[in-house]
C-alpha positions in Angstrom: -64.1 105.4 -57.0 -63.1 108.8 -58.4 -65.0 110.5 -55.6 -63.0 108.4 -53.0 -59.7 109.3 -54.7 -60.4 113.0 -54.6 -61.5 112.8 -51.0 -58.3 110.9 -50.1 -56.1 113.6 -51.9 -57.9 116.4 -50.0 -57.6 114.5 -46.6 -53.8 113.9 -47.2 -53.3 117.5 -48.2 -55.1 118.9 -45.2 -53.5 116.5 -42.8 -50.0 117.3 -44.0 -50.7 121.1 -43.9 -51.7 120.7 -40.3 -48.7 118.4 -39.5 -46.1 120.7 -41.0 -47.7 123.8 -39.4 -47.5 122.1 -36.0 -43.9 121.1 -36.8 -42.8 124.6 -37.8 -44.6 126.1 -34.7 -43.0 123.6 -32.4 -39.5 124.3 -33.8 -40.0 128.0 -33.2 -41.3 127.5 -29.7 -38.3 125.3 -29.0 -35.9 127.9 -30.3 -37.6 130.6 -28.2 -37.4 128.6 -25.0 -41.0 127.6 -24.6 -40.0 124.0 -23.9 -43.2 122.7 -22.2 -45.5 124.3 -24.8 -43.3 122.9 -27.6 -43.5 119.4 -26.0 -47.3 119.6 -25.9 -47.4 120.7 -29.6 -45.0 117.9 -30.5 -47.4 115.3 -29.1 -50.2 116.6 -31.4 -47.8 116.9 -34.3 -46.6 113.3 -34.1 -50.2 111.9 -34.0 -51.1 114.0 -37.1 -47.9 112.9 -38.8 -48.6 109.2 -38.2 -52.1 109.5 -39.6 -50.9 111.4 -42.7 -48.0 109.1 -43.5 -50.1 106.1 -42.9 -52.6 107.3 -45.5 -49.9 107.7 -48.1 -48.0 104.5 -47.3 -51.2 102.4 -47.6 -51.7 103.8 -51.1 -48.2 104.2 -52.6 -49.4 103.1 -56.0 -51.5 106.2 -56.3 -49.2 109.1 -57.4 -51.8 111.8 -56.6 -51.5 110.9 -52.9 -47.7 111.4 -52.9 -48.2 114.7 -54.8 -50.8 115.8 -52.2 -48.4 114.9 -49.4 -45.6 116.9 -50.9 -47.9 119.9 -51.7 -49.3 119.8 -48.2 -45.8 119.8 -46.8 -44.9 123.0 -48.8 -48.2 124.8 -47.9 -47.7 123.7 -44.3 -44.3 125.4 -44.1 -45.9 128.7 -45.3 -48.9 128.3 -42.9 -46.5 127.6 -40.0 -44.5 130.7 -40.8 -47.7 132.8 -40.8 -48.7 131.3 -37.4 -45.3 132.2 -36.0 -45.6 135.7 -37.5 -48.9 136.2 -35.7 -47.6 134.8 -32.4 -44.6 137.2 -32.6 -42.8 135.6 -29.6 -39.8 137.2 -28.0 -38.1 140.5 -28.5 -36.3 142.3 -31.2 -33.3 144.7 -30.9 -33.4 147.5 -33.4 -30.3 149.6 -34.0 -31.0 153.0 -35.7 -28.5 155.4 -37.0 -29.8 158.9 -37.8 -28.4 162.3 -38.5 -30.6 163.5 -35.7 -29.9 167.2 -36.4 -33.4 168.6 -36.2 -35.4 165.7 -34.7 -35.6 164.2 -31.3 -36.2 160.6 -32.2 -35.2 159.2 -28.8 -37.6 161.4 -26.9 -40.5 160.5 -29.3 -39.8 156.8 -28.9 -39.5 157.1 -25.1 -42.7 159.1 -24.9 -44.3 156.1 -26.7 -43.1 153.6 -24.2 -39.9 152.3 -25.9 -36.7 152.0 -24.0 -34.0 153.8 -25.9 -30.2 153.9 -25.4 -28.3 156.5 -27.5 -24.7 157.4 -28.2 -22.9 159.7 -30.6 -21.3 158.0 -33.6 -19.2 158.9 -36.6 -20.3 158.0 -40.1 -18.8 158.5 -43.5 -20.6 161.8 -43.8 -20.0 163.1 -40.3 -21.7 163.0 -36.9 -24.6 160.6 -36.3 -26.7 159.5 -33.4 -27.0 155.8 -32.8 -30.0 154.3 -31.0 -30.7 150.9 -29.6 -34.3 150.0 -29.0 -35.5 146.7 -27.5 -39.2 145.9 -28.2 -41.5 142.9 -28.1 -41.7 141.4 -31.6 -45.4 142.1 -31.8 -44.5 145.9 -31.9 -41.7 145.5 -34.4 -43.5 146.7 -37.6 -45.1 149.6 -35.7 -41.6 150.7 -34.5 -40.2 150.6 -38.0 -43.1 152.7 -39.3 -42.7 155.2 -36.4 -38.9 155.6 -37.1 -39.5 155.9 -40.9 -42.2 158.5 -40.4 -39.9 160.7 -38.2 -36.7 160.1 -40.2 -37.2 158.5 -43.6 -33.4 158.4 -44.1 -32.7 156.5 -40.9 -30.6 153.4 -41.2 -32.3 150.5 -39.4 -31.0 147.1 -38.6 -32.7 144.5 -36.3 -31.8 141.2 -34.7 -33.2 138.9 -32.1 -31.3 138.9 -28.8 -30.9 135.5 -27.2 -30.6 136.7 -23.6 -32.0 139.8 -22.0 -31.2 140.8 -18.4 -31.7 144.0 -16.5 -32.8 147.4 -17.6 -35.5 149.5 -16.1 -38.0 149.2 -19.0 -37.8 145.5 -19.6 -40.0 145.0 -16.4 -42.5 147.6 -17.8 -42.7 145.9 -21.1 -43.3 142.5 -19.4 -46.1 144.1 -17.5 -47.6 145.4 -20.7 -46.9 149.0 -20.1 -45.6 149.8 -23.6 -47.8 152.4 -25.2 -50.0 150.9 -27.9 
């Protein structure tokens, strides 16, 4: 009996981790505009959900099943976030503000395949150079490291653009021409 109880807790835990991971991934796919892939993932998600919930509802008198369900839900959120992190769908816009006195950050970034738009700016302490860089999310961390290596004092802020249209290098990035 104890063996069956432990097995049931493990099954419920694993099923709920899988369900919530699918749910988190589906939500992100939906937000990123991958509607058909999100619909496919949601079909798998709902089947797993029904199985997991059924296992718990059939045995509501066993508190360990409810705890396993809740624990699996929490772990599933974290697993889903890790999956999304690995998928790194979409693009990120990175705004950089640098003193730029003795470095040519835009040239270095362009030489490495990034599209960079620059303009002169004024900060509290004088002249600055502002840069805007659009990159696939899978290169986001590498871009931050590159900028910090060249200018450790650079101010960096990033956000996800909802719509991207035009620009000469967007086509190159979509064809995989960004230097790796």
